[in-house]
N, C-alpha and C positions, 0 to 999 in steps of 0.2 A: 504494500500500500504506500502511496506517496501523498504527502500533505504539502500543499503549496500555501505558504504564508505570504500575504501581501503587505507591503509597506514601502514608504518612500526611502527609508534608510535601513541599514542593517540593524541599528539600535531599535527602531520601531518594529521591525520584524521580530527581533528577539523578545521584546516586551509582549507582542501579540502571541507569540508561541508560548511564553511563560503563562499568560492568562489561560490559554487553551489547556495547558498541562494542569493548572490549578483546578479547572472544571473537571477534567478527567480524574484527578486524584481525589477530589471531593466525592465524585461518584463511586470511587473505589474504597471510600471510608476514611479519608484523611481530612484534617482540618487544621486550624491554628497555623497557617502558613507564615513563614518568615523568610524573606528574600535575603540574598547576599550574606550568608552566615560566614563569619571569619573564625577560623581556628588558627593555631600557631602555624604561620607560614603557608596557609592555604585559604581558599574561599570556595564555598559550595553555593550554587545558585539558589537553591530553595530547600527549606526544611519544613516538614509537616508532621503532625501528631495524629495517631489513630483516634477516631471518634469513640471507639470502644475503649474506655479507660481501663478496663480489666486487662487488656493486652499490653498496654503501655508501650506501644511500638512507635518508633520514629522512622521517617523516610527522608533520605538525603538525595537531592537531585542535582545533576549537572546537565544542562541543556546544550546541545550542539545542533547546528543546522548545516547541512551539506547538500549540494546539488547531486552528488554521485555517492554510491556506496563507499564506506570508509573501512579501513583496516581495524586492527585490534588496539592501536595506540591510544585512542581516547578512553577505551575501557581499562586499559592498563594504567593510565594516568589516574582515573577515578579510583581504581583499586588501591593505588599507592596512596592517594589522599586519605582514603578510609582506613588504611592500615596504620597510619600515623596519628589518627584522630585520638 
């Protein structure tokens, strides 16, 4: 599936994509979204908390937009960020 995000600038496209992901994550059971979370030496685009407080789960998101399929490097970078959290 391909999603086309429209916007005049890359920054506007990024914000529109982030809003779309918040809607999707809300549907999947997450809430209390906080953008641009900073940890020592890194930044994560979005953090959300599970609506089900019994689970006490968090989700960390890093958003990337590319015209073509990408390799494993962005996933490796995210894994590295999460490993040092």
